[in-house]
Structure formats: structure tokens, C-alpha cells
C-alpha positions, 0 to 999 in steps of 0.5 A: 229592410225596414227602419222605424223611428218613434219620437216625442209624444209617442209618434212612430215614423215608418217608411210608409209614413207617420203613425200615432202610438196609443197610451196603455196601462203600466208605465207612462212616458213623457217622451219616447224615441224608438229606432227599429232596424229589420233587415229580414234576418233579424230585428233590433230595437233601440229605445230611449224613454223618459217618465214624468219623474225625469227618469231616463230608460235606455233599452236595446232588444234583439229579436224580442230579447232585451240585451241591454238596459239602463236607468239614468245611465246606470246599467241594470244587470240581466238577472234583474230584467224580470223586474222591468218586464212591464216597461219592456212590454210597454216599449214593444207595444209602442213599436208594434202600434199600427200606423195612423191612416193619412188625413184625407185632403180637405175638399175645395170650398164651393164658390159662394153664390152671387148676392142678388141686388137689393131692390129699390126702396119705395118712396115714403109718402110725406107725413101729413102735418100735425093739427095744431094743439088746442090752447090750454085753458088758463089755470084758475087762480089760487085762493089767497093763503089766508083763506086756507088758514081761516077755512081750516080754523073755521072747520076746526071750530065747527068740529069742536062744536065751538060755533054753529054759524059763520055769520056773524063770526069773530075770532082772535088767535095769538100767543096771548090767547084764543077768543071766539065771538068775544069769549075766551076759550079754555086753556086746553083749547088754546094750547091745541090751536096754538100748537097747530097754527102758531109757530112764532111769537108774532104769529096771529090770526084775526077774523071777523065776518058780519053781514057779508063784510069780512075782515082778515088779518094774518101773520104766519110762516106756518107749514102749508095748509094741506099739511095742517 
């Protein structure tokens, strides 16, 4: 006599052990329980299945013939069984599915070989002393700011062909006007030099060089000479 039970997830339990039921086309069950009774003279299958919509099907089959069938507790007339042949076949397929072979035992994990000892690290030789850094030569002194302004003004005077020699040379640039070697410069020249070198009403540049003697008088907070 053989008695078989299939339960949730389409798993069959037989006398020889569990077996997995494969899905097939047709109805798809979210849960399925099958009881199989076979005494050698006849085979009886009782199955209860649920689908994804929540419908519950109960079927009894004796010697491959359905004798009882209901849906959600309502008995279905035998003359209507032909409408559910594919569902009956699906349950029969699950009942007749072959058992899944047992999982072989996991072989023992081999012992891990002993880790050899780490060899001793060789002694690192001492780092030789760093030679002294030679002294940095002193930075040459920055020329007085007045020299930058005067040099730029003289450069512009040469560029504008107002002067050709720098000794003797005398010029005065302030908010009242611009004179070079005693000659008052045109208004256009004065406006250009004023815009370039004068910011405040009190700004002025007075320079005189004669026979190697130089006199300079400057009052300004103009931008740095390198930006002029």
C-alpha cells in the first residue's frame, strides 16, 4: 500500500521521501495539497488547490475517474466536469511527478594548512644626516615707490616725444596742470597723464634732475606701478 501527500508549493511527500512538482501550462496553483491512497487494488486521490485569485478547488478521483469536484465549497455537477478537464489533468500531473533525488551530503571541508612563520625583517640601516641647506642670499632691496612712478612718467614722456634727454629734466604734474621743462603741456596731454597718474585732488609729481642732482616730491595713493 502506498500513501502520498502533496502540500503547499507543489511538493509531494511519498514513502521514499519528498519530491518537487514542476509547473506546467494550464492552471497555476498558489497552494496544492494532494493525498494519494493506493492499496494495490485501487487508487484514490483527494486534492485541494488554490489559485492566485483565491479560488479553492476540491477534487476526489478514484481509479483515474473524478467522482467529486467543488469550487469555493459549491459542488459542480458531473455533467459539467468536461469544462475542467485541464485542471484535473494539472492535478494528476502533480500527483504523478517523479520524486526529486536526495541532495548529496556536503563533503567535509579540508583542514587549512598551517601558515608558515613570517621571516624576521632585516634591520634598516640608519638614514644618513641631511646636509645643511646653504643660506639663501638676501633679497635685493626694493627701489623706493617714487622711483617706479617717476620712471613710468619719464617712459611715457619719451614715448610721446615730449623729451629726448633725461638730464636736465624737470616736470610737474598735479590737478592744476602738467609742465615739462618749464613748458605747459596741451590740455589733451594733461588729461591723459592726469587720468593715468592722479586720483586725489592733492596728488602730485614733482621731479627735477640737473647735473647728476635729483629732487623728487610725490603724493599719491595710485594703483601699484606694475598695473600702470
